[in-house]
C-alpha positions as CSV (number, residue, x, y, z in Angstrom):
1,M,8.3,42.5,-13.9
2,V,9.9,42.3,-17.3
3,A,10.6,46.0,-17.4
4,A,12.2,45.9,-13.9
5,L,14.5,43.1,-15.0
6,A,15.4,44.8,-18.3
7,R,16.4,47.9,-16.3
8,L,18.4,45.8,-13.9
9,L,20.3,44.2,-16.8
10,G,20.9,47.6,-18.5
11,L,18.6,46.7,-21.5
12,E,16.2,49.6,-20.8
13,Q,17.3,52.8,-19.3
14,D,14.0,54.7,-18.9
15,D,10.9,52.6,-19.2
16,A,7.6,54.4,-18.7
17,R,6.1,51.2,-17.1
18,I,8.4,51.5,-14.1
19,R,9.1,55.2,-13.9
20,H,6.3,55.8,-11.5
21,L,7.4,53.2,-9.0
22,E,8.8,54.2,-5.6
23,P,12.4,52.9,-5.0
24,E,11.2,50.2,-2.6
25,Q,8.5,49.1,-5.1
26,L,11.1,48.9,-7.9
27,K,13.4,46.9,-5.6
28,R,10.5,44.4,-4.9
29,Q,9.8,44.1,-8.7
30,I,13.5,43.4,-9.4
31,F,13.7,40.8,-6.7
32,M,10.5,39.1,-7.9
33,A,11.6,39.2,-11.5
34,T,15.0,37.7,-10.7
35,S,13.4,35.0,-8.6
36,A,10.9,34.2,-11.4
37,L,13.7,34.0,-13.9
38,V,15.7,31.6,-11.8
39,E,12.5,29.6,-10.9
40,R,11.7,29.2,-14.6
41,R,15.2,27.9,-15.3
42,L,14.9,25.5,-12.3
43,A,11.8,24.0,-13.9
44,A,14.1,22.4,-16.4
45,G,16.3,20.9,-13.7
46,P,19.0,21.7,-11.2
47,L,20.9,24.9,-11.5
48,V,24.3,26.2,-10.5
49,L,24.5,30.0,-10.2
50,V,28.1,31.2,-10.2
51,V,28.9,34.7,-9.0
52,E,32.5,35.8,-9.2
53,D,34.1,38.8,-7.6
54,L,31.4,39.2,-5.0
55,H,33.8,41.4,-3.0
56,W,33.0,44.1,-5.6
57,A,29.3,43.8,-5.2
58,D,27.2,46.5,-3.8
59,A,24.8,46.0,-0.8
60,A,21.7,45.8,-3.1
61,S,23.2,43.1,-5.2
62,I,24.2,41.1,-2.2
63,E,20.7,41.5,-0.8
64,L,19.2,40.3,-4.1
65,L,21.4,37.2,-4.1
66,G,20.4,36.5,-0.5
67,A,16.7,37.0,-1.2
68,V,16.8,34.6,-4.2
69,A,18.7,32.0,-2.2
70,D,16.2,32.4,0.7
71,R,13.1,32.1,-1.6
72,L,14.5,29.1,-3.4
73,A,16.2,27.4,-0.5
74,D,14.2,24.1,-1.1
75,S,15.0,24.1,-4.8
76,P,17.8,22.2,-6.5
77,L,19.9,25.4,-6.7
78,L,23.6,25.8,-5.9
79,V,24.8,29.3,-5.5
80,L,28.6,29.4,-5.8
81,L,30.0,32.7,-4.6
82,M,33.6,33.6,-5.2
83,Y,35.2,36.4,-3.4
84,R,38.4,37.7,-1.7
85,P,38.9,36.8,1.9
86,T,38.1,40.4,3.0
87,L,34.3,39.9,2.4
88,D,32.3,39.3,5.6
89,R,31.2,35.6,5.3
90,M,28.8,36.0,8.2
91,R,26.5,37.9,5.8
92,W,25.9,34.5,4.2
93,A,25.9,32.3,7.3
94,R,22.1,32.1,7.7
95,A,19.8,29.3,8.5
96,G,19.6,27.0,5.5
97,H,22.7,28.3,3.8
98,R,26.1,26.7,4.2
99,T,29.4,28.4,3.6
100,S,32.7,26.7,2.9
101,E,36.1,28.2,2.9
102,S,38.9,27.0,0.6
103,R,42.5,27.9,1.4
C-alpha cells in the first residue's frame, strides 16, 4: 500500500512493487492506502479534510474522495469541498453525506 500511495503523491514514479498490478488493482491499492492514512490520523482525534478547487478534479480523484467518505462515514471526519457552482453537487448527495450551498 505504501508504494501505491507514494505513486499517487508523485513520490515514486516507477516502483517495481506495483508495476505488475492491473489498473483496477492499483486503484484499489490507492483507495485502501488513502483510507488507511486518514484512519490512522483519525485515531488521534477528529479530522477536517479540506479540498479546494474540486471543480478541477478528475473523475478518479472525485471517486477516491467519495470512497474515503463512504468508508469513514461513522468517523469524526468532516470533508469540506470547495468548488465553483458549475460542479454537479448531486455527485455528493448520497445517503449519509450532507451538502450545503453558500451563496
